[in-house]
N, C-alpha and C positions, 0 to 999 in steps of 0.2 A: 276227755269223757267223764262226765261223773260218775265215778265206782261205785257210788250211791244208786244213781238211777238204772244203774243196769243190771245191779246184782237183783235176782228175783227171790231167791232164800239167803237169807244169814240167818246163822246160828253163833252163839257165842255162849261156851261153855255151858250149854242145854245136855240135862240130866231127866232120867225118869227110873227112879225106884218103883220097885213092888217091895210091899211089907205085908207078913203075916205074923200074928202073934209069936211067932219064935226065928221069924228070918225075915231079913231085909235084904234083898237082890236086884243091885246096878245095872239095869240094863242097860242104861245110856248112861253114860261117864265122861259127864264133863265137853261134847263133842264144839269144836270150833269147825263154820264150815259155810262155806258161800259158792254158791252156785247161779252161773249169770242166766240170761235169757238167753233160749234159744239151746242150751248144752244139751249133754245127752250122757248122761251121767248111769254107771253100773254102780253097782254096791254088790261084792260078793264078800264071803266069810264061810266059818263053819256053820252049823247046824246051833241056834241058841244064844251066837256072837250079836243080838240085838240087830239084824238087820231089820226085819219086818216091826219091832218096835219103832224104831227111826222114821220107817216108810209112815207109819199109824202119826205118829207126831207128825212130818211133814204135810201127812194130809188133813189135818185137824180131827182126826178119829179118836183122838186119846192128846190126852195136858200134860205136859211137862214136870216135873216136880222143881225143876231151879233151872235158871239160865235164863236163854231171853231167842225167841224165833221172831225172828220179820220176816212175811211173806209181802213179796211188790210195797216193803215199805212199811206196810201194816204192826205194829208191836203183838204179834198174839197173846201176851200173856196183859194185855191190857184190855184187854176187850171182853165184853161178855158172851155166853154162848148162843145167846140170840143172833148176834153180830156175827161168831165164829162161823157158823149155818147157814150164813147167807153170804158170806168167803166161799166158805166149801165150795159153795153150789155157782159162782161165780167164775172161780178161776183155777179148780181145782178137777182133772178126772182121774177116772180110778181103772185100772187093770189088775180083775183078780184072778189066780191061779183058778178056782173053781165057779169062774166066769161071773157067778151069781145073778143070772137070767130069774126071770118070775114068770113060771114053768103056764100060768094061769093068760098070762098077757102074751098076745105076739109081738114077733119081733118088730113091727114099726113100732108098736107099745112099748115096748123094754126101754130103745131107743131114747125115744120122746120123754121119757118118766124124768130125767132130770130138769127139762123144760116146764113140767108141770107147777114146780115149788117158783118158779120165776116170774113177777111180777109184771103184767100189761102186757102178756104177749096171749095172743088168740089164738083158739083152735088151730085154723087155717094153719097161722104159723108156724107153731109147735108142728103138724104136721109135713110142713112143706121139710123143714128145719131137718127131723128124724131120716126123709126121704134123702136128704141132700147129706149124711152123714152115713146111709146106708149104701148110695154111689161111691163112697170113697173109698170103701172097703170094697165093693163088688158082691154086692148083698142084697142090692136092689130087688133082685126077684124070689127073696127068698120073705119079702115084708111083711106076708098074710101068714105065716109059718110059724107055729111055737115050736121054741126052744129045743122039743123031745126029739122034732123031725129034722136036726141040725145034727150032722158032725160036731166033734170035739173041736174041731178047726173052726166048723162055719158060726160055733156059739164063742169062740175069742175074737174072733171078726166083728162080730154085732157086738162083744162087750168093748171092745176098739171104738166101733162106732157111737155106742152112749158116749164114752169117755168122752169122743170131739164134739157131738152134739151142742156142748155150752160155750165152743169156742174158748176152752180154759187156757190159763196162762202156763199151767203145768201138768202134766200127766205123770200119776203113778201107778208104776206096774210092780205087781208083788207076784214075783216067777211065773210069768204073763204066760211061757210054755211047759209048765212044771206038770200038767194033763195032759199034754200030746205028745204024738210020734214025732219022729224025727223031720219028715217030711213036713206037717202042719207043721213044727215049731219052726221050722224053715222060712215059711209061709210069713206068721206070724213076726218076727225079728224083720223079714223086709218091710213089712208092712210099716214098724217102728222104722226105719231107717226113713223111709219113705216122708212120714210125720216130723221127722227130723231134717230133713232137706227140707221142705217145707216153710219149718222155722219153730217148728212145737220143741218147747223143753222136756226132757223125758228125763226121770230119776227112773229107775227099775232095776229089781233085786233078782238075783239071780242065783243058785246054786253050778254052772254050766258057765266054765272057762271059757267054751269055745263062742259062748254067744256074748260074755260079758265084754270079751277083748271087742268085739264088734261097737261099743258106745265110744265114743270119741276120750273120753275119761272115764276114767276105775279108780274106785277105789275100795279098800278093804280092810273090814272090820276083826276084832278079834275082841274078846270082852268087854264091850259093848263100849268100846274105842277105837276109831280109826288109826291103823297102826301105820 
């Protein structure tokens, strides 16, 4: 099988440098990495080692200072901001530690939000897909609730539904259990494992060794590099 066809993420000498008037910080220092379609990868390491910065680069929330990044074969550094936004909306789903749900919106409206920016989708189709995503995380009965009416574990399940509603190639999870207790954290991890078993590609940043061990492949970061 063609290796180019099976690689979802390809990084070559990827770097991210933050500069101030007096300081230059190499947050990501020349990383080479390939992640295939359908993989479940965890990234762990001490605070400040560059884990979240790498995830932001993978998610097209930030731009590299150097090197090359190909996502689904598309050279990210060669496309403009508008095309990156379209690619991010089509290919990537996000799960954050702080849930990032909009309090004024219902659960269903939060989940549907990524589809609002998809051209050609009718309102009825958006509603149906949001309900289907909520069903996947067993949150259908809470569709008309507000985020404040949910527990932390329930909010994270809604966030996962929102990440999945656009049927992305890649789900990026940044400390998805960081604000949860053990029981809810275990439930969220179980859900991520179910998604992976169904073919979803997952890259997860975590500080919890017990959770990182549940990924099929573990990466360790230190000082902006893969150790």
